[in-house]
C-alpha positions in Angstrom: 0.0 0.0 0.0 2.6 2.6 1.1 6.3 2.6 1.8 7.7 4.2 4.9 11.4 5.2 4.4 14.0 4.6 7.1 14.2 8.4 7.7 10.4 8.7 8.0 10.3 5.7 10.2 12.8 7.2 12.6 10.9 10.5 12.9 7.6 8.7 13.3 9.1 6.6 16.2 10.5 9.8 17.8 7.1 11.5 17.6 5.2 8.6 19.0 7.6 8.1 21.9 7.5 11.8 22.7 3.7 12.0 22.7 3.0 8.5 24.2 0.8 7.4 21.3 1.1 4.0 19.5 0.1 5.0 15.9 0.5 7.5 13.2 -2.7 7.9 11.2 -2.7 9.2 7.6 -5.9 10.5 6.1 -7.1 12.2 3.0 -10.0 14.7 2.8 -11.5 16.4 -0.2 -10.4 20.0 -0.4 -12.7 21.5 -3.1 -10.9 23.6 -5.8 -7.6 23.1 -4.0 -7.6 19.4 -4.4 -7.0 17.0 -1.5 -5.8 17.7 2.0 -3.5 15.1 3.6 -3.6 14.7 7.3 -1.0 13.2 9.7 -2.1 12.7 13.3 -1.1 10.6 16.2 -3.7 8.1 17.4 -4.3 5.5 20.0 -7.1 3.5 18.4 -7.5 1.2 15.5 -10.9 1.2 13.9 -12.5 -1.7 11.9 -11.9 0.0 8.5 -8.2 0.8 9.1 -5.3 -0.7 7.2 -2.4 -1.4 9.4 0.9 -0.8 7.7 4.0 -2.1 9.6 6.7 0.6 9.7 9.7 -0.6 11.6 8.9 -0.5 15.2 5.5 1.0 14.8 2.3 0.8 12.7 0.9 3.4 10.3 -2.9 3.5 10.1 -4.8 4.4 6.9 -8.7 4.3 6.8 -10.2 2.5 3.9 -11.5 5.7 2.2 -8.0 7.3 2.2 -6.2 4.1 1.2 -7.2 4.5 -2.5 -5.5 7.9 -2.6 -2.3 7.1 -0.9 -1.7 3.7 -2.4 1.8 3.5 -3.9 3.0 6.5 -1.9 6.5 6.6 -0.3 
């Protein structure tokens, strides 16, 4: 689905440890004329429609609606 580089993985792990959260969530929302808006938030819960992407020592979450827009991203 997506590829998390070593540098990104290192930064994600630092953020998660500093903020005591287990997951990074990637989301995509419609932005009207400006196109899509991509969100990156820290999260503590996995929902039923999430894809769990292993990223080194952690897991990145992408909801099923956003997955189609980030598929193949690095």
